[in-house]
C-alpha positions in Angstrom: 19.8 60.5 6.1 21.2 63.3 8.3 19.0 62.3 11.2 20.1 58.7 10.9 23.8 59.7 10.9 23.2 62.0 13.9 21.6 59.2 15.8 24.1 56.5 14.8 27.3 58.4 15.5 26.6 59.2 19.2 25.3 55.6 19.7 28.5 54.1 18.2 30.7 56.4 20.3 28.8 55.6 23.5 29.3 51.9 22.8 33.0 52.5 22.2 33.3 54.4 25.4 31.5 51.7 27.4 33.7 49.0 26.0 36.9 50.9 26.9 35.8 50.7 30.5 35.7 46.9 30.3 39.1 46.3 28.7 41.3 43.6 30.4 44.1 45.8 31.7 45.9 42.9 33.5 46.1 41.1 30.1 47.4 44.2 28.4 50.1 44.5 31.1 51.1 40.9 30.6 51.4 41.5 26.9 53.8 44.3 27.6 55.8 42.0 29.9 56.1 39.4 27.1 57.3 42.1 24.7 59.8 43.5 27.3 61.2 40.0 27.9 61.7 39.6 24.2 63.6 42.9 24.1 65.6 42.0 27.2 66.7 38.7 25.6 67.3 40.1 22.1 64.4 38.1 20.6 62.1 39.0 17.8 58.4 39.8 17.9 56.5 38.6 14.8 53.1 40.1 14.2 50.4 38.9 11.8 46.7 39.2 11.0 44.2 39.4 8.1 42.3 42.4 6.6 42.3 45.3 9.1 44.3 43.2 11.4 47.0 42.9 8.7 47.2 46.7 8.6 47.5 46.8 12.4 50.3 44.2 12.3 52.2 46.5 10.0 51.4 49.6 12.0 52.4 47.9 15.3 55.7 46.6 13.8 56.5 50.2 12.8 55.7 51.6 16.2 57.6 48.8 18.0 60.6 48.8 15.7 61.0 52.5 15.1 59.0 54.3 17.8 60.7 52.6 20.7 64.2 53.0 19.3 66.4 54.7 22.0 68.9 57.4 21.0 71.6 55.0 21.8 71.4 51.3 22.9 69.8 48.1 21.9 66.6 48.3 19.8 63.4 46.2 19.9 63.2 43.7 17.1 59.7 43.5 15.5 58.5 42.3 12.1 55.1 42.1 10.4 54.5 38.9 8.4 51.9 40.8 6.4 54.3 43.0 4.5 55.8 40.7 1.8 53.0 40.4 -0.7 55.0 38.3 -3.1 55.7 35.8 -0.4 52.2 35.7 1.0 50.7 35.1 -2.5 53.3 32.5 -3.4 52.5 30.4 -0.3 48.7 30.9 -0.8 48.9 30.0 -4.5 51.3 27.1 -4.3 49.9 25.6 -1.1 46.9 27.1 0.9 46.1 30.5 2.3 46.1 28.8 5.7 49.9 28.5 5.5 50.9 32.1 4.7 52.1 32.9 8.2 53.2 29.5 9.5 55.4 28.9 6.5 57.1 32.3 7.0 57.6 31.4 10.7 59.3 28.2 9.7 62.0 30.2 8.0 62.4 32.8 10.7 61.2 31.8 14.2 63.7 31.0 16.9 63.0 29.6 20.4 62.2 32.5 22.7 60.8 34.7 20.0 57.2 36.0 20.2 54.5 35.2 17.7 51.7 37.8 18.2 48.4 37.2 16.4 45.9 39.9 15.8 42.4 38.6 14.9 39.0 40.1 15.8 37.3 36.7 15.6 40.2 34.6 16.9 39.2 31.8 14.4 41.1 32.5 11.2 42.7 29.2 10.0 46.0 30.9 9.1 46.2 32.6 12.5 45.6 29.3 14.3 48.2 27.4 12.1 50.8 30.1 12.9 50.2 29.9 16.6 50.4 26.1 16.6 53.7 26.2 14.8 55.1 28.8 17.1 54.3 26.7 20.2 56.0 23.7 18.7 59.0 25.9 17.9 59.4 27.0 21.5 58.2 30.6 21.0 56.0 32.6 23.3 52.5 33.1 21.8 50.4 36.2 22.3 47.1 37.4 20.8 44.9 40.4 20.5 41.3 39.5 19.7 37.6 40.1 20.4 34.2 38.4 20.9 35.0 35.5 23.3 38.6 35.1 22.1 37.8 32.3 19.6 40.0 29.3 19.1 43.2 31.3 19.3 42.7 32.1 23.0 43.7 28.6 24.0 46.8 28.8 21.8 48.1 32.0 23.4 50.2 32.3 26.6 48.8 35.9 26.8 45.6 36.9 25.1 44.0 40.3 25.2 40.2 40.0 24.4 38.2 43.1 23.6 34.8 42.3 25.2 32.6 43.2 22.3 30.7 41.5 19.4 31.0 44.6 17.2 33.8 44.2 14.6 34.4 47.9 14.3 34.5 48.5 18.1 36.9 45.6 18.4 39.2 47.0 15.6 39.1 50.5 17.1 40.2 49.2 20.4 42.8 46.9 19.0 44.5 50.1 17.7 44.1 51.7 21.1 45.6 48.7 22.8 48.5 48.7 20.3 49.3 52.4 21.0 49.0 51.9 24.8 51.5 49.0 24.6 53.8 51.0 22.4 53.9 54.0 24.8 54.7 51.9 27.8 57.4 49.9 25.9 58.9 53.1 24.7 59.2 54.5 28.2 60.5 51.3 29.7 63.1 50.8 26.9 64.3 54.3 27.2 64.6 54.0 31.0 66.4 50.6 30.7 68.9 52.1 28.3 69.4 55.3 30.4 69.8 53.7 33.8 70.9 50.2 33.0 68.1 49.0 35.2 66.9 45.4 35.2 63.8 44.2 33.4 60.7 45.6 35.2 58.1 43.0 36.2 54.7 44.2 35.1 52.6 41.2 36.0 52.6 37.4 36.0 52.7 35.5 32.7 51.6 31.9 32.6 54.4 29.5 32.1 54.5 27.8 28.7 54.8 24.0 28.8 56.9 22.7 26.0 55.5 20.8 23.0 51.8 21.1 23.9 50.5 20.8 20.4 51.5 18.4 17.6 50.9 19.2 14.0 
């Protein structure tokens, strides 16, 4: 067993390192821009996912909401839809699990907010339902995914796709992407509050045509 572990660990880490070199940096920059625009306009970022991605949604909301808070000045508004277990199980039990995020967004989402989905496969029905609702509601849609992006890629204005078919590699790099986004946002928000500078432009973001998808 020890020989197998010794063989597998370096192999896994080599694959992880190789995938890091292929990450879509331009897409990550565009995700940062979407979040900065939400901050600049006083809008809210809603994060959601299943399983390990649910944990990352909570982690990311903590980093964005607390970690970017300036000593003085306006704060970034971020919320994880994964954190109210009673509400999630109520919607799942009384309707369908597919609705657990979209129904929460119906209560909370405002035009100009950001709905950010985290899904390694990009094909979870509740993720797709939430993104479709967010588009109809006039929100920006963003995603962090893997494999080829899945069905959610076409529903996102900005989508960061980890180029891997290994679920663990994808989840590892989702956390790394989350932390890189957080660190840049923290710096930019602190600078904006310190200097009163205008919103920095990090890269082009595709325009979102209105009402592209009907329910």
